[in-house]
C-alpha positions as CSV (number, residue, x, y, z in Angstrom):
1,X,-77.3,-113.8,22.2
2,X,-74.5,-115.7,20.5
3,X,-72.2,-117.6,22.9
4,X,-68.6,-116.3,22.8
5,X,-69.6,-113.1,21.0
6,X,-70.0,-109.6,22.4
7,X,-73.1,-107.5,21.7
8,X,-71.7,-104.3,20.2
9,X,-74.9,-102.5,19.5
10,X,-77.8,-102.3,17.1
11,X,-78.4,-100.6,13.8
12,X,-81.4,-99.9,11.6
13,X,-79.6,-101.4,8.6
14,X,-81.9,-101.7,5.5
15,X,-84.9,-100.5,7.5
16,X,-84.9,-103.4,10.0
17,X,-83.4,-103.5,13.5
18,X,-80.2,-105.6,13.5
19,X,-78.4,-106.8,16.7
20,X,-74.6,-106.7,16.0
21,X,-72.2,-109.1,17.7
22,X,-68.4,-109.2,17.3
23,X,-65.6,-111.7,17.9
24,X,-62.1,-111.6,16.4
25,X,-63.0,-109.0,13.8
26,X,-66.1,-110.9,12.6
27,X,-69.4,-109.1,12.9
28,X,-72.6,-111.0,13.0
29,X,-75.8,-109.0,12.2
30,X,-78.8,-110.8,13.6
31,X,-82.0,-109.7,12.0
32,X,-84.3,-110.9,14.7
33,X,-87.7,-110.0,13.1
34,X,-86.9,-111.9,9.9
35,X,-84.9,-114.7,11.5
36,X,-81.9,-114.0,9.3
37,X,-78.2,-113.3,9.8
38,X,-75.2,-111.7,7.9
39,X,-71.5,-112.1,8.7
40,X,-69.1,-109.4,7.8
41,X,-65.2,-109.5,8.1
42,X,-62.8,-106.8,7.0
43,X,-65.8,-104.8,5.7
44,X,-66.8,-107.6,3.3
45,X,-69.9,-109.8,3.6
46,X,-69.1,-113.5,3.9
47,X,-72.7,-114.5,4.0
48,X,-75.9,-112.4,3.7
49,X,-79.6,-113.1,4.3
50,X,-79.1,-116.7,5.5
51,X,-81.6,-118.4,7.8
52,X,-80.8,-118.3,11.5
53,X,-80.9,-122.1,11.7
54,X,-77.6,-122.3,9.8
55,X,-75.7,-119.7,11.9
56,X,-74.0,-122.0,14.4
57,X,-72.7,-124.4,11.7
58,X,-71.3,-121.4,9.7
59,X,-69.6,-120.0,12.8
60,X,-68.1,-123.4,13.5
61,X,-66.8,-123.8,9.9
62,X,-65.1,-120.4,10.4
63,X,-63.4,-121.6,13.6
64,X,-65.2,-119.0,15.7
65,X,-67.0,-121.5,18.0
66,X,-66.4,-125.1,19.1
67,X,-69.9,-126.6,18.8
68,X,-73.1,-126.5,16.7
69,X,-75.0,-125.1,19.7
70,X,-74.1,-121.3,19.9
71,X,-77.4,-119.6,20.6
72,X,-78.7,-118.7,24.0
73,X,-82.4,-119.0,24.5
74,X,-83.0,-115.9,26.7
């Protein structure tokens, strides 16, 4: 779960289950099995296949969150 984002569903994009989160028109695809993420805005990928460890800093640089700690551990 990403703090401040709403879970809007899942997809089987590119053959792997993705969890989709949304906030302010930005969609984050979390590829849990591979520990990767993608960010899409206005139907364009901003980042693709990045390690999950960089997600919070990327969301902060986009102004979507206020801190570098955005992932819930549940």
